[in-house]
N, C-alpha and C positions, 0 to 999 in steps of 0.2 A: 334127226330126219335128212334125207338126201338133199333137199333143196336148201337147206340151212347155210351151205358153203356160198350161196348165191346172194345172201342178205347183205346189203351195204348200209352202214348207218348214215345219218343225216351229215355227220361231221366230216365222214371220210368221204362222202360224196362231194360235198362242197370243196373240199381239198383237192380232190382230184379233178374238179372242174376248173379251179384257179390254176392248177399246174397244167392242164390242157389248153387253156386259154393263153398261157405264156408259150407254149410249145407252138401253137397255130400263130400267134402273132410274130415271134421273131425266131422260131426254129429252135429256140433254148429258152429255159426258165431265166437266163441271165439277160440283162439290158444289154441292148447293142451299144457299142462305144459312140459316142458323138462325133460327128465329122468335124475335121479340123477346118477353121475359118480360112477363107481364101484372103489375099491381099493383093496389092499392085505389083507388077514387076519392078517398078522403081526406076529413077533415071540412069542408075550406075551399073546395069547389068553388063559383065564384062564381055565386050564384044570382042576384045582383043584379050584372049584367056591364056594366062602364064603357061609355060612350058611343064611346070612342075604343079601338078593338080592333085596330089595324094591327100590321104584324110588328115596330115599333120600340116596345118598351115602357119605354124610358128616357125618353121625353117623352110628356107629355099635352097634346093639342090644346087651345090657348087659354091655355096656361101658358108662359112665358118660360124656366122653370129646366129642369135636366137631372136625372134620377134620381142619387142618392148611389151611391157603390160602383164597382166596376170593371166597366166596360162590355165585354161579350163579344157575339159573334156565333155563333151555331149553326147550321149548314146540314146537308142531308141529303136523303135520298130515302124515299118509301114504296114498298116493293116486295112482291110476293106471294112465296109460297114458292117460285115456279120462277125467282125473280129477275127479273120483269117489272116494270115501273113501273106503279104505280097513279095514273093521272091523274084529277085532280078530288076525290081524298081530303080530307076535312075535318078539320082539326086545330085542337083548342081547347088552349091550353097556359096554364097559371097557376103562380104561384110566390109565396114570401115576398120581401120586400125584402131589401137588403144589412144591415139589422138583425136580420133573422129574425122579421118580421111580415107577416101577410097581412092586406089590405084586406077583412076579413070580419068580420061582427057576432060569429060563434062564436069568434074568436081572442082570448083573454084575455091574450096575452103584453104585457109592459110595455114593449116595444122601441117606438120610436116609428114612427109611419106617415111615408111619404114622399109628399107631395102631388104629387111630379112623376114618380112611378112608376106606371105603366100596371098593371102586374101580371097582365095577362091579353091574349092575342093569339088571334085565330081567322083561320086560313090556309086556303087552297086549293091543292093540288100542281098543278104543271104538267104538260106532256106527257110529260116524263122522270120524273114523280114528286117533283120537287125541291121544297124549302121552304127558309125561312130566317127567323131572328128575331134581332133585336138586343136585347139586355136587360141587366142586371147580374147578376154570379155572386150567387145567393142564399146566405144564411148558413145554418149549421146552427143548431138551436134544441132546446131542451128541450121534451120532450112528455110525455103520460101513460104512453106505451109507450117512454120512453127517449130519450136524445138522437138527433135526426134528422140524418144527414149532408146536406151541401147537395144539392138536387134541384129538378127542374122536373117538375110533373103534366103528363101529356099524354093527351088522348082523341083517338083516331084512327078516324075512321069512313070504310071504303071503301064499294063498291058493295055488297059481300056480307058483309062482315065488320068487326066493331068491337073495338078494342083500347084498353083503358085501362091505362096504365103510369105509370112514373116514370123520368126520364132522371137519372143520376149522372154523376159527373166522375172521370176517370181518376186526377187527380192527388190525389184525396181517399181513397185506397184504404185508409189506415188508418182514417179515420173511416167509411167504408163498412162495413168488416168488423165494425163495432161497431154498426152500425145494424140492428135487428130486421127491418125489412121488406126490406133488402137481403138479408140473411142468409137470409130464407125462399125467396129467388130460388134458392138452391143453385148447381147447375153451370150455370145457365143466366143467372147474374148478369151475365155479361160482356156480353150483349146488350143490356143496359139501360145501358152505361157509353159516354159520349161521349168521344172520343179529341182531345187538343190537336192541331190540324193546323198552326197557326202561332200567332204571338203573339196571344192573346185571340181565337182562332178555333177551334172545335171543329166536329168532324163525327161524325154520329151517323144511321145509317140505320134505318129501322122496317121490319120485315118481318111482314107479315100472312100470316094462313093462306090467305085468299082475298083477291082484290083489291077 
């Protein structure tokens, strides 16, 4: 009969309803990525920025040496909460060196400075939201609020939204758990953790509320 092509079984109707609910709720059947947890700017934001601020923090232009410590690379993308890439986002990244010292006048740590460590990078994301840095694995260090686990500070500015956060390392789980600022992130802490993708290579995507 002609009307038979319009008959929908109970099972197919239920499946369609579930799929439709996903599309209505998030525009896609896939779950939206979790927003990256924010964090404090910190006391060592580089007010006096180095002249060399490219993606490779392990070398300083004009110097022949390379920074001390374990050289690593971190790659990722900047996305909005719908999973769309954020093209043209600006990232400032800064960190202590492999000995636990910032190149900042306010850091009273006695650990040595490293003249070959850039310590700061300014990046702009590409068409797919991608970014990359080469640096050295930062050390943990003692601070007025307790022991800080290894981390990299990040300030991300999209077209409509700014996020200040800190990136942690998955292999430092025990140290992370004892870090006061990491603990303050609560259930969202995992969004601030970079995962080891290969030897000395980490992956960390940053998800903004808006692009």
